[in-house]
C-alpha positions as CSV (number, residue, x, y, z in Angstrom):
1,M,83.3,-50.9,-9.5
2,T,79.9,-49.1,-8.5
3,D,77.4,-51.0,-6.3
4,I,74.1,-50.4,-8.1
5,T,72.3,-52.2,-5.2
6,N,72.8,-49.2,-3.0
7,A,71.8,-46.6,-5.6
8,P,68.5,-44.5,-4.7
9,A,65.3,-45.6,-6.4
10,V,63.9,-43.3,-9.2
11,P,60.4,-42.8,-8.7
12,R,58.3,-44.2,-11.7
13,K,56.2,-41.6,-13.3
14,A,52.4,-42.5,-13.7
15,T,51.2,-43.5,-17.0
16,S,48.5,-41.6,-18.7
17,T,46.0,-44.4,-18.2
18,E,46.7,-44.3,-14.4
19,L,46.4,-40.5,-14.4
20,V,43.1,-40.7,-16.2
21,A,41.8,-43.3,-13.9
22,A,42.7,-41.3,-10.7
23,S,40.9,-38.2,-12.5
24,L,38.0,-40.1,-13.0
25,K,37.7,-41.4,-9.6
26,R,37.9,-37.8,-8.2
27,R,35.2,-36.8,-10.7
28,R,32.9,-39.5,-9.5
29,R,33.5,-38.7,-5.8
30,K,32.7,-35.1,-6.7
31,Q,29.6,-36.1,-8.7
32,I,28.3,-38.2,-6.0
33,R,28.9,-35.5,-3.4
34,L,27.1,-33.1,-5.5
35,Q,24.0,-35.6,-6.0
36,W,23.9,-36.1,-2.2
37,I,23.9,-32.2,-1.6
38,G,21.2,-31.9,-4.1
39,L,19.2,-34.6,-2.6
40,G,19.7,-33.2,0.8
41,A,18.5,-29.7,-0.3
42,I,15.5,-31.2,-2.0
43,S,14.6,-33.2,1.1
44,I,14.9,-30.2,3.3
45,A,12.7,-28.1,0.9
46,F,9.9,-31.1,1.0
47,L,10.3,-31.2,4.8
48,M,9.8,-27.4,5.1
49,L,6.8,-28.0,2.7
50,F,5.4,-30.8,4.6
51,I,5.6,-28.9,8.0
52,L,3.9,-25.9,6.6
53,V,1.1,-27.7,5.0
54,A,0.8,-30.1,8.1
55,S,0.6,-27.1,10.4
56,L,-2.1,-25.4,8.4
57,V,-4.1,-28.6,8.0
58,S,-3.7,-29.4,11.7
59,T,-4.8,-25.8,12.7
60,G,-7.4,-25.2,9.8
61,W,-9.5,-28.5,9.5
62,Q,-11.5,-27.6,12.4
63,A,-12.9,-24.6,10.5
64,F,-14.4,-26.7,7.8
65,T,-17.0,-28.0,10.3
66,Q,-19.4,-26.0,12.5
67,T,-21.3,-27.0,15.6
68,H,-25.1,-26.5,15.2
69,V,-28.0,-26.9,17.6
70,T,-31.4,-28.1,16.6
71,L,-34.3,-26.3,18.3
72,E,-38.2,-26.6,18.4
73,V,-39.0,-22.8,17.9
74,Y,-42.4,-21.6,18.8
75,V,-42.9,-18.0,17.5
76,D,-45.0,-16.4,20.2
77,P,-47.3,-13.7,18.6
78,E,-46.8,-11.6,21.7
79,E,-43.0,-11.5,21.2
80,V,-43.3,-11.1,17.5
81,P,-46.4,-9.4,16.3
82,E,-47.0,-9.6,12.7
83,D,-47.8,-6.0,12.3
84,R,-44.2,-5.1,13.9
85,L,-42.1,-7.1,11.5
86,P,-39.3,-7.1,10.8
87,R,-39.0,-6.0,14.5
88,G,-39.7,-8.4,17.5
89,G,-38.3,-10.3,20.3
90,F,-36.6,-12.9,18.3
91,R,-33.9,-13.4,20.8
92,D,-36.4,-14.0,23.5
93,V,-38.2,-16.6,21.3
94,L,-35.0,-18.5,20.8
95,G,-34.4,-18.1,24.6
96,A,-37.7,-19.7,25.4
97,S,-37.0,-22.6,23.0
98,M,-33.5,-23.1,24.9
99,G,-35.3,-23.0,28.1
100,Q,-37.7,-25.8,26.8
101,M,-34.7,-27.9,26.2
102,L,-33.1,-27.3,29.6
103,P,-35.9,-27.8,32.0
104,D,-33.6,-27.9,34.9
105,V,-32.4,-24.4,34.3
106,D,-34.2,-21.5,36.0
107,M,-34.9,-19.1,33.1
108,S,-36.7,-16.6,35.5
109,A,-33.3,-15.2,36.6
110,R,-32.2,-12.6,33.9
111,E,-28.5,-13.5,34.0
112,T,-29.0,-17.1,33.7
113,A,-31.3,-16.5,30.7
114,R,-28.8,-14.4,28.9
115,A,-26.3,-17.0,29.5
116,V,-28.4,-19.8,28.1
117,E,-29.2,-17.5,25.1
118,G,-25.4,-17.2,24.7
119,I,-25.0,-20.7,23.6
120,L,-26.6,-19.8,20.3
121,S,-24.8,-17.5,17.8
122,N,-25.6,-14.0,17.7
123,G,-26.6,-14.5,14.2
124,A,-29.4,-17.0,15.1
125,Q,-31.9,-14.4,16.0
126,F,-31.3,-12.6,12.7
127,E,-31.8,-16.0,10.8
128,L,-35.1,-16.5,12.7
129,R,-36.0,-12.9,11.8
130,D,-35.3,-13.4,8.0
131,R,-37.3,-16.7,8.1
132,V,-40.4,-15.3,9.7
133,V,-40.2,-12.1,7.6
134,A,-40.2,-14.4,4.4
135,D,-43.1,-16.5,5.8
136,P,-45.2,-14.7,8.4
137,S,-47.6,-17.6,8.6
138,L,-44.9,-19.1,11.0
139,I,-46.2,-16.7,13.6
140,G,-47.9,-18.8,16.3
141,Q,-46.4,-22.0,14.8
142,T,-43.8,-24.5,16.0
143,F,-41.1,-25.7,13.7
144,T,-37.7,-27.0,13.7
145,M,-34.7,-24.7,13.1
146,T,-30.9,-25.5,13.1
147,V,-28.7,-22.6,14.1
148,P,-25.0,-22.4,14.8
149,V,-23.7,-22.2,18.3
150,S,-21.5,-19.3,19.6
151,D,-17.7,-19.7,19.3
152,P,-16.8,-20.7,22.7
153,Y,-19.3,-23.7,22.5
154,D,-18.0,-24.5,19.1
155,Q,-14.5,-24.7,20.5
156,L,-15.8,-26.7,23.4
157,N,-17.3,-29.3,21.0
158,K,-14.2,-29.2,18.9
159,G,-12.0,-30.1,21.9
160,L,-10.1,-26.7,21.5
161,I,-11.2,-25.8,25.1
162,E,-10.1,-28.3,27.6
163,R,-12.6,-29.3,30.3
164,E,-9.8,-30.0,32.7
165,T,-8.7,-26.4,32.7
166,E,-9.5,-24.5,35.9
167,E,-12.9,-22.8,35.6
168,V,-11.4,-19.3,36.2
169,N,-9.2,-19.9,33.1
170,R,-11.9,-21.0,30.8
171,R,-14.5,-19.3,28.7
172,V,-16.9,-21.7,29.4
173,K,-17.9,-22.1,33.1
174,D,-18.9,-25.6,34.7
175,N,-22.5,-25.1,34.8
176,E,-22.6,-23.8,30.8
177,I,-20.5,-27.0,30.1
178,A,-23.4,-29.0,31.9
179,W,-26.0,-27.2,29.7
180,F,-24.2,-28.1,26.6
181,D,-23.7,-31.7,27.8
182,T,-27.4,-31.9,28.3
183,L,-28.2,-30.6,24.7
184,A,-25.6,-32.9,23.3
185,D,-27.1,-36.1,25.2
186,S,-30.5,-35.2,23.9
187,G,-29.1,-35.4,20.2
188,A,-29.7,-31.7,19.5
189,I,-25.9,-31.0,18.8
190,S,-24.4,-31.7,15.4
191,K,-21.2,-30.8,13.5
192,P,-21.9,-30.8,9.8
193,F,-19.8,-29.4,7.0
194,N,-19.4,-25.7,7.3
195,W,-20.8,-24.3,4.1
196,G,-21.1,-21.0,5.6
197,L,-17.2,-20.7,5.3
198,F,-17.9,-20.2,1.6
199,T,-21.5,-18.8,1.5
200,N,-21.1,-16.0,4.4
201,A,-19.4,-12.9,4.1
202,D,-17.1,-11.5,6.9
203,S,-18.4,-11.1,10.4
204,R,-17.3,-10.1,13.8
205,F,-18.4,-13.4,15.0
206,P,-16.1,-16.2,14.1
207,E,-18.8,-18.8,13.9
208,L,-20.5,-16.5,11.2
209,A,-17.5,-15.4,9.2
210,G,-17.1,-16.7,5.8
211,L,-15.1,-16.1,2.6
212,K,-17.7,-15.3,0.2
213,G,-16.9,-11.5,0.1
214,A,-13.1,-12.2,-0.2
215,L,-13.8,-15.0,-3.1
216,V,-16.1,-12.5,-5.1
217,G,-13.5,-9.7,-4.5
218,S,-10.7,-11.7,-5.8
219,F,-12.8,-12.8,-8.7
220,W,-13.5,-9.2,-9.8
221,A,-9.9,-8.1,-9.2
222,L,-8.4,-11.0,-11.3
223,L,-11.0,-10.5,-14.0
224,T,-10.1,-6.8,-14.2
225,C,-6.3,-7.8,-14.3
226,F,-6.9,-10.3,-16.9
227,L,-8.7,-8.2,-19.2
228,I,-6.4,-5.4,-18.9
229,S,-2.9,-7.0,-18.7
230,F,-3.5,-10.0,-21.3
231,P,-4.1,-8.0,-24.4
232,L,-1.7,-5.1,-23.4
233,A,1.1,-7.3,-22.3
234,I,0.7,-9.6,-25.5
235,G,0.7,-6.6,-27.9
236,A,3.8,-5.1,-26.2
237,A,5.6,-8.5,-26.4
238,I,4.7,-8.9,-30.2
239,Y,5.8,-5.4,-30.9
240,L,9.1,-5.8,-29.2
241,E,10.0,-9.2,-30.5
242,E,8.8,-9.1,-34.0
243,F,8.4,-5.4,-35.3
244,A,10.5,-3.2,-33.0
245,P,13.8,-2.3,-34.5
246,K,16.8,-3.5,-32.5
247,N,18.5,-0.3,-31.2
248,K,19.3,1.4,-27.9
249,L,15.7,2.4,-27.3
250,S,14.2,-1.0,-27.6
251,D,17.1,-2.3,-25.6
252,F,16.4,0.3,-22.8
253,I,12.8,-0.8,-22.8
254,E,13.5,-4.5,-22.6
255,V,16.0,-3.9,-19.5
256,N,13.2,-1.7,-17.7
257,I,10.6,-4.6,-18.4
258,N,12.9,-7.2,-16.7
259,N,13.7,-4.7,-14.0
260,L,9.8,-4.0,-13.4
261,A,9.3,-7.9,-12.9
262,A,11.6,-7.9,-10.0
263,V,10.0,-4.7,-8.3
264,P,8.6,-5.4,-4.9
265,S,4.8,-5.5,-5.0
266,V,4.5,-2.7,-2.5
267,V,5.8,-0.2,-4.9
268,F,2.9,-0.9,-7.3
269,G,0.6,-0.5,-4.3
270,L,2.0,2.9,-3.5
271,L,1.7,3.9,-7.3
272,A,-1.9,2.8,-7.4
273,L,-2.4,4.8,-4.2
274,A,-1.0,7.9,-5.8
275,V,-2.3,7.6,-9.2
276,F,-5.6,5.8,-9.3
277,I,-6.9,6.9,-6.1
278,G,-5.0,10.2,-5.4
279,W,-5.1,11.8,-8.9
280,F,-8.1,9.9,-10.8
281,G,-10.3,9.8,-7.5
282,M,-11.2,6.2,-8.0
283,P,-13.0,4.6,-4.9
284,R,-10.8,2.9,-2.3
285,S,-11.4,-0.7,-1.5
286,A,-12.9,-1.4,-5.0
287,P,-11.7,-4.6,-6.8
288,F,-11.5,-2.7,-10.1
289,V,-8.7,-0.5,-8.6
290,G,-7.1,-3.7,-7.1
291,G,-7.3,-5.2,-10.6
292,L,-5.7,-2.2,-12.1
293,T,-2.9,-2.5,-9.6
294,L,-2.4,-6.1,-10.2
295,A,-2.4,-5.7,-14.0
296,L,0.5,-3.2,-13.6
297,M,2.4,-5.9,-11.6
298,T,1.5,-8.9,-13.9
299,M,2.2,-7.3,-17.3
300,P,6.0,-7.5,-17.1
301,T,5.7,-11.2,-16.2
302,I,3.3,-11.9,-19.1
303,I,5.5,-9.8,-21.6
304,I,8.7,-11.9,-20.6
305,A,6.8,-15.2,-21.0
306,T,5.2,-14.2,-24.2
307,R,8.5,-13.0,-25.8
308,A,10.1,-16.4,-24.7
309,A,7.3,-18.3,-26.4
310,L,7.7,-16.2,-29.5
311,K,11.4,-16.9,-29.6
312,A,10.8,-20.6,-29.3
313,V,9.1,-20.8,-32.5
314,P,11.6,-21.9,-35.1
315,P,12.8,-19.4,-37.8
316,S,11.9,-21.8,-40.4
317,I,8.2,-21.2,-39.9
318,R,8.7,-17.5,-40.5
319,E,10.9,-18.1,-43.5
320,A,8.4,-20.5,-45.1
321,A,5.4,-18.2,-44.6
322,L,7.4,-15.3,-46.1
323,G,8.5,-17.4,-48.9
324,L,5.0,-18.2,-49.8
325,G,4.2,-14.6,-49.9
326,A,2.7,-13.8,-46.5
327,S,3.4,-10.3,-45.2
328,K,5.1,-9.8,-41.9
329,Q,1.6,-9.3,-40.0
330,Q,0.3,-12.5,-41.5
331,V,3.2,-14.4,-40.4
332,V,3.1,-13.2,-36.9
333,F,-0.6,-13.5,-36.2
334,Q,-1.5,-16.6,-38.5
335,H,1.5,-18.6,-37.9
336,V,3.8,-17.8,-35.1
337,L,1.3,-16.5,-32.6
338,P,-0.9,-19.6,-32.6
339,L,2.2,-21.9,-32.1
340,A,3.4,-19.8,-29.3
341,M,0.1,-19.5,-27.5
342,P,0.4,-22.5,-25.2
343,G,3.6,-20.7,-23.6
344,I,1.7,-17.5,-23.6
345,L,-1.3,-19.1,-21.7
346,T,1.2,-20.8,-19.5
347,G,2.9,-17.5,-18.5
348,T,-0.5,-15.7,-18.2
349,I,-1.8,-18.2,-15.7
350,I,1.4,-18.2,-13.6
351,G,1.2,-14.3,-13.6
352,L,-2.5,-14.4,-12.5
353,A,-1.8,-17.0,-10.0
354,Q,1.0,-14.6,-8.5
355,A,-1.4,-11.8,-8.5
356,L,-4.0,-13.9,-6.7
357,G,-1.6,-14.1,-3.7
358,E,-0.6,-10.6,-3.6
359,T,-1.4,-8.7,-0.2
360,A,0.8,-5.6,0.0
361,P,-0.6,-3.5,-2.9
362,L,-4.3,-4.4,-2.0
363,L,-3.7,-3.3,1.6
364,L,-2.4,0.1,0.5
365,I,-5.5,0.6,-1.7
366,G,-7.8,-0.2,1.2
367,M,-9.0,-3.6,0.4
368,N,-8.6,-4.7,4.1
369,A,-11.9,-2.8,5.1
370,F,-14.6,-4.7,7.1
371,I,-17.1,-5.7,4.6
372,T,-20.2,-7.7,5.5
373,S,-21.4,-8.4,2.0
374,A,-20.2,-9.5,-1.3
375,A,-19.4,-7.1,-4.0
376,S,-22.1,-7.0,-6.7
377,S,-19.8,-5.2,-9.2
378,P,-16.1,-4.4,-9.5
379,F,-16.8,-0.9,-8.1
380,D,-18.2,-1.9,-4.8
381,S,-16.0,-2.1,-1.6
382,S,-14.7,-5.5,-1.1
383,T,-11.8,-7.5,0.3
384,A,-9.7,-10.2,-1.2
385,L,-8.6,-13.6,-0.2
386,P,-5.0,-12.4,1.0
387,T,-6.4,-9.4,2.7
388,Q,-9.2,-11.5,4.3
389,I,-6.4,-13.7,5.8
390,F,-4.5,-10.8,6.9
391,I,-7.7,-9.4,8.8
392,W,-8.5,-12.7,10.4
393,A,-4.9,-13.2,11.4
394,D,-4.9,-9.8,13.2
395,S,-8.2,-10.7,15.0
396,P,-7.9,-11.2,18.7
397,E,-10.7,-13.8,18.7
398,R,-9.4,-17.3,19.2
399,G,-12.1,-18.6,16.8
400,F,-10.4,-16.9,13.8
401,V,-7.2,-18.9,14.3
402,S,-8.6,-22.1,12.6
403,R,-10.4,-19.8,10.0
404,T,-7.2,-18.1,9.1
405,S,-5.4,-21.4,8.5
406,A,-8.6,-22.6,6.5
407,A,-8.5,-19.5,4.4
408,I,-4.8,-20.2,3.7
409,L,-5.6,-23.7,2.6
410,V,-8.4,-22.3,0.2
411,L,-5.9,-19.8,-1.3
412,L,-3.3,-22.5,-1.6
413,G,-6.0,-24.7,-3.3
414,F,-6.8,-22.0,-5.8
415,L,-2.8,-21.4,-6.6
416,V,-2.2,-25.2,-6.9
417,T,-5.2,-25.4,-9.3
418,M,-4.2,-22.6,-11.6
419,N,-0.5,-23.9,-11.7
420,A,-2.0,-27.4,-12.5
421,I,-4.0,-25.8,-15.4
422,A,-0.9,-23.9,-16.6
423,I,1.2,-27.3,-16.7
424,Y,-1.9,-29.1,-18.4
425,F,-1.7,-26.4,-21.2
426,R,1.9,-26.5,-21.6
427,Q,2.0,-30.4,-21.8
428,K,-1.0,-30.8,-24.2
429,F,-0.5,-28.0,-26.7
430,E,3.2,-27.5,-26.5
431,R,5.0,-28.5,-29.9
432,K,8.4,-30.2,-30.0
433,W,10.7,-28.9,-32.6
């Protein structure tokens, strides 16, 4: 008789319910793990963004204020005779005013006098000149004038030059710090908002350098880019999406448009350098040429966005219009295009925002020249915001460090604003089907 108590146990097969439950547990673990990986990636991205913005703000906020000194200026007729305007000893006039505010300083020594005059920005004498030329009655009069100080004293007032540093390693000597402290104690030193950052053009002196020329240049370049790329890109997209026959030629064109959207911007700069400047002889450093270059780069993006917006319009709109007797052209321009316009505007604004931040193509056509005045037309020499940032970042002057970060913040502000406008248009006018 067989002893069944010693027989080997037969493993029990899991039921389908148990298999499904185990599978669900594995799927939940994988889903949770994927969620944590996604959250980690987003957290790292936000951390990098925070570090970038924080570093720019910590460096650039100083450029939004500028140290000024208020003087009682007496325009000596011997130094500034009316019959010699605009010539005159305006620097000596300012030096005499500084001497009145520093009575303990021996201004008879030429080296000391020049050092005292060096507290003021080099542009102060030209500001005084322009004021006297505009109103010659100021000759022989005393009036109050507020002018910026030179970059070393501006950095001293902002704490960027440490007083504890050994004198041989400082740009400002001990006696010069004492002069500046005397002016500060008398209430002559102020630190208002630096409107000159937006109203002045570029300068070799950091305290006078501003973004006006770059802002105007970027405006003309973007205006040219918009006027050229917007109608051409929309026309091309409408033809390819609504009218072009579906054959190998249209497929070839579509593939090349998609490829052009991924071409590095420096290639477009080389193309513009060879064609617009080399063949057509257009002026270098002109915003019009920069706008043409940016238009070439922006058109593929607008074409792709426009075709996607046209595809998003339901076929029933077209069928209903055709059923009521509308022609193909009427269907596209009176029904489909208005409904697709929010998506088209969104793609256009994003394309222009991308063009605003491009640097390489503008450098190749010469929009990094030193221009001390804003362009009055698209054909005048000018810089743009990205190239101005490049110029300042390459400058050896320490005062341009904060201005470079401030210019980047201004550029980021414009980019964020343009993207916010695109989001607004999309949410306000987008139709849900």
